[in-house]
N, C-alpha and C positions, 0 to 999 in steps of 0.2 A: 934489469929495467926497474925503474922506480915508478911509483904511482902516488897520486894525491886524492884523498877523499874529502870532498867539500862538505863540511859538517857544521858550519857556523850560523846557519839560518835560525831565525827565531821561531818559525812555525806558527805564525799568527792564526792561520785558518784551522789549525789543529787544537787551539785552546778550547777547553781548559787543560787538555792532556799535557800540553807543553809548558804549562805554567810551572810545573815542578820537575818535568823530565825533558831533556833535550830531544829533539825529533829523532836523531840517529839511534837513540836508545829505546824508542818505542818498540813494543813487541810485535813481531810478525812471525806467525807459525811457531811460536814458542821460543824465539831467539830475538835479541835486539837487532834492529834493521842493519846496523853497521856490521854486525857479525857475519851476515851473508856476504857483504862486500869483501871483508878481510879473508874469508875462506876462499872465495872465488878468485881473488887476486893472487893469493898464495898458490892455489892450484894451477894458475897460469904461469908460474915461475917468477912472479914479482917477489923481490926479496927485501924491499924497503918501501914503506908507506909513510907519507906525511898527512896528518889530519889537522885541519884548521878548526878552531872553535871560538865561540864568543859567549852566547847565552848559555848559562849553566855549564860552562866548559870544564869546570872542576870535576863534574860527574863523568864526562867523557874521559878525562885523564885517569880517573880512578878505575873505571870499568874496562876500558879497552885492553890494557895489558893482559888480562885474564881471558879475553875473547880472541886475541890474535893467535893464529896457528904457530906452532913451534918453528923457529927459524925466520919468522917475519919480523924485521926490525921496524919499530913504530916511532916516529917523531911527532911532536905537536907544535902547531903554529898558533900562538895565542893572539887573538885580535882584540882583546880587551872587551869592553862593554858593547861596542858597536861593530857589527860585522862589516867587512871591507868589500862585500859583494864578490861575485865570482872572479872577476878580473883582478881586483885588488888583493883578494885572498891568495890567488895563485902567485901574483907578483911578489908578495911578501915571503912566500915559501921557496922562491927560486934558489935561494942560497943553499937549501938542502936538496933540491931536485937535481941540481947539477947542470951540465952542458948538453946532455943527450936528450932526445925526445922522451917524454914521460906520459903516463896514462893519467887522465883526469876523470873522476867519477863523482857525480852528484850524490850526496849522502841521503837524499830523500827519494830515491827510486828503488824499486826491486825488479830484478831481471834474472833470467837464466842465460843471458848472453855469455858465450865463452870468450873470456878475455884473451886467451891464447891466440885468437883469431886476429887480434889487432896488429897492424904493421909496426915493427920496431923502428922502421925508418920511413915515415910517411912521405909521399910525394908532395912537396910544398911545406907549408908551415903548420898544417894541422890535418887530421883525419877524423871525421865525425861519424858516429853510428846514428842512423836515422831509423825511426819506427813509424808505423801507421798512425795517423792522427787519432788520438783518443777523443771521446765525445766532448770533453771539456776544452778541447783545443782543435776544433775542426778545420781551421784555416792553415794549420801547420806553420813551419818556420822557413825552410829552405827547399830549393829545387835540386833534385839529384838527377844529373844528366851525364851519361857516359862516364860514371865513376867520379865526377867532379860535382862540387856543390856551388850553388849560386843563389843570390837573393831572389832572382826570378822576376818576371814581369806579370802584368795583369793577365789573369786567365790561366796561368801555369799552375799545375798541381804541385803543391808543396807537401813535404813530409815533416814530421816533428823530430826535433833534436832530442835524442834520448838522455842527454847528460853524460854520455860516455864519449871520450875522445882521446886522441894522442896529439900532444902539442910539442912543438919545438920551442925552446926558450926564446928564440929570435922573434917569435910572435909578439913578445912583450918588450922588444928592444927600445921603443920610443916612449915607454910608460914611465910614470913616476909613482912613488909610494903614495898610497891613499886609497880612497873608496871609489871603485869604478867597475862597470859591468864588462863582461867578456864579449857579448854579442857584437858591439861596434868593431872590435878588433877582428872578429871573424868575418864580418861583412866586408871590411876593407880588404882583407886577404882574399876573399872570394872575388872581389872586383879585379884583383890581379891574377886570378886563376891559380891561387896557391892553397886551395883547400880541397882535399879528396873526401870521399864519403862512401858509405855502404848502407844498404837497407837490411835491417834485421826484422824478420817476420815472427820471431818467437815471443815469449812472455815478457812483458814490460809493463810496469805500473809506476805512475807518478803518485807518490804518497803525500798528497798535498792537503787533503781534507779528511775528516773523520770517516766519511762514507767510503773514500778510496782506501783508507787504512783498513777498514773492515773488509773491503772487497779483496785486497791482496792477502790479508790474513786468511780468509776463507779459501782462496785459490791455493795458497801454499799448503794449508792443512789437508786439502783434498788431493793435490797433485804432486807434492814434493815429498820425497822420503826423508 
């Protein structure tokens, strides 16, 4: 199975740290953030990873080969000076991801989620891992009901999308090259009942601000060997 790490974001809210270091290379618990993803994916049996990049992408290309576990093949998808957003970034990389379902992971999260738990063949076009709503995103994203995900209606309790999913290439069948988000594609698929999901109650952090970077760094140093 193949995977893609989405690592092209500029990291505006983490400036000035990201003025000279791309967000996936920021230190968490003594290791670059992206190194945790590479190790976890390899441990789950993933044998090939595509990493997209834009801002300071040359640093990612230079550092990642030494961070990747032995046997894990790494490819890079260069988005130039302007990131293509999640949807456009994945679409550009489909030529390397192939025809089978693949894992997608946001490069700006930290989690102890076991990637081996993901379904190799999701029911429908996508399978998303959902987590409890963090303080900075209290309203959540999608409703998980009977193992399926929906946009939900007024008053329904939503969970937060973790940034971890399994996607079939067919999810992008009607897309064109360029810059576009992933969320509208997922919402359209949910409306057709084509997205499954699961709730993960374990450790998960969105590394979006300096405060949250410090929080996850402290957590990892105290709780992870």
